[in-house]
N, C-alpha and C positions, 0 to 999 in steps of 0.2 A: 814426086817423092822416090827417093832410092829405093831399090828393092831390097827388102830383108836379106841380109847374109846369111848363109848356111853356117850351121854349127860345125866348126872345123872339126874333122877327123872322126864324126859321129854318123853312122849310117842307121836309121831308123828300122832297116832291114834286119838289123842283128837280132838274134833270138834271145829274149831275157833269159839270165841264167835261172835254171829251177832251184827253188827253194829246197835244201838237203832235207832228207827225211831224219838222218840221225840227230839227235839232240844237242850235240856240242858242235857239230858243223853247222846246223841251224843257228845256233846262237851267234857263231862267227859270221854266217853271212849276213844275219840282221844287225849286228854290230857294225859291220863294213858299209852297209847301206846306209845307216844312222849318220856315221861318221862322215862319209860322202856327201851325205846331203849338207850337212855342217860344213865342210871345208869348201863344196861347191859355192854356198852361199857366202864365204868369207872371200874366195880368191878366183871364183869362176870354175869352169870344168877342165882347167889346166893345172888345178892344185896338185901337190905333189902326192903320188899314191903310196910312197914311202911313209909320210906325214899321216895320210888316212890309215895306213895299216898300223902305225904306232898307237894311234889314238883308240884303235877298236882293240888294242891289246894283242895283237896277233904279228906275225911275221910277215914281210912281202910275198915271201912263196905261198902262203895261205890265202892272201889276196889274189893272187894270180889263178890259184887251183879254183877260185870260185868265179873270177872274172879275169878270163886271159888276155883281155884287152881293156883299154881306157873307155873305149864304145859300149862295152858290156856292161861295165859298172855305170855310165851313166844311164843307158836304157833301164836299169834295174832300179834308180831313182825316179826315172820318168814313169815306171810302172808303178811305184808305190804313190805317186802325185795322182796318176790316173785311178788306181783303186780309191783313194781318198775321195775324190771328185764323185765316182760313181756311188760311194756309199751315201755321201751328201745329198745327191741328187735323190736317191731312192727314199732317204729320210724326208726329204722336201715334199714328196709326192702326197702327203698326208697333212700338209700345212692348210689352213683355212684360205688364205688368200693365194689363187694361183701366180698373182703378178708379184708379189713379195716373195713368194718360193722362187720365182724364177731368177728375180733381181738378186737375192742372196745368194742363189748358185754361181751368178756370173761373177759375184764379187769374190766369191771363193776362187773362182778359175783364175781371175786377175792375181790374187794372192798367190796362188801356186805358182802360176806361170812367171811371175815378177821375184820368185823366190832367189834365183842366182842368174848370173849373166849366161845367156844361151839358152836358158830352158825354154823360154816363150818359143824360140823357132824349133827347138827339139819336140817339144809337146804338138806344136802345129803339123810338124812332118810326120810326127806317130800317128795324128789322128788322119791326116791325109792318106798315109801308106796302109792304115789300119792293119798293123803288122803285130799288135799285141791284143790277146784276149780281153784285158783290161781295158784296152782303148774302145773296143767294140761294146763292151758293157756300158762304159762310161758314156758313148755317143748314144745308145739306147735310152739310158737314164735321162740324159739331157734332151732327147726328143720327147719323152714322156712329159717333162715338165714344159717344154716350148708347146706340144699339142694341148696340154691343161690349159694354158694361159690362152692359146688361140680360142678354144671352145668357149672360154668364159668372155670372149669378146675384148681383151684388153690389149692382144698382140696382133699384128696383121697377119693376114692368113696366107700371104705368100711368100712368108718366110720359112725355109728350111733349116735343119740343124746343121749342115755345113755352113750356110750363110752366117748362123750365128756364132759358130766356132771361130770362123774366118775373122769376122768382125771383132771377136775378144782377143785374137791373136794380136791384131793390128793395134788395138789399144795397149795391150801388153807389151808389145815390141817398141812401141812408140814411148811408152812409158820408160821401159827400160833404157833406151838411149837419153832420157833426160836425167837418169841417176836415180832410178826407182822413185819417181816423183808421183807419190800417191794421191795428191791434190790433183794434178793433172789428170791421172788415170781416172780419178772421179769425175772430173768435168767431162772428159771424152766419154765416159759410160753414160751419163746423163744425156749426151747429144745422141748416142748410138740407141738408148732407149728411147727417147723422143721420135727417132725414125721408126722404131720397131712397133711404136703406138700407131703410126700416122696410117691412113687410108691406104690399102694397095693400089698399085699404079693404075689398074685398069677402072678403080673407083673414082681416082682423084678428079676433081672439077665436077662431079656430079650435083 
């Protein structure tokens, strides 16, 4: 299988722009991120920055003051997705079924990663680089969900968080190349879950 292409022009080492403290600037920042998310979902990460600014009700100069490069804006959107995934993982830690909680979170990850063209790669690269605080928080919360499911005996013990996230990236990347095929993503996730429930390699055949 061909290697997943890099998200052109986006470096996950870009430091996400700090949300302004002044109320009016903060509103503009939030509107720009929200409209970028919508525009990227429609057209991918090469969507017009001028159109994003227009939709947010600000001038292009305001956009560039908050996000000097396109990379900065993409990373800000990724930051939002990671923060949402972290919040969902934390909320699911109190769910009665550790297995259902983990599956629910994995579905959320796939939905977020498939939101627009290139986001799956950008999220995966951000996880690998660990360049954002929200990424570290999300990984910790995902690790807690995984550990809880492993302690319950429903997920094999030799899987770690990076294994899990790389598997999710592979599913999201493949589904994206099939035109956001959610049915295919669901089938692939089922196969992944069957593997996660299997016995560790050192116990196979015993």
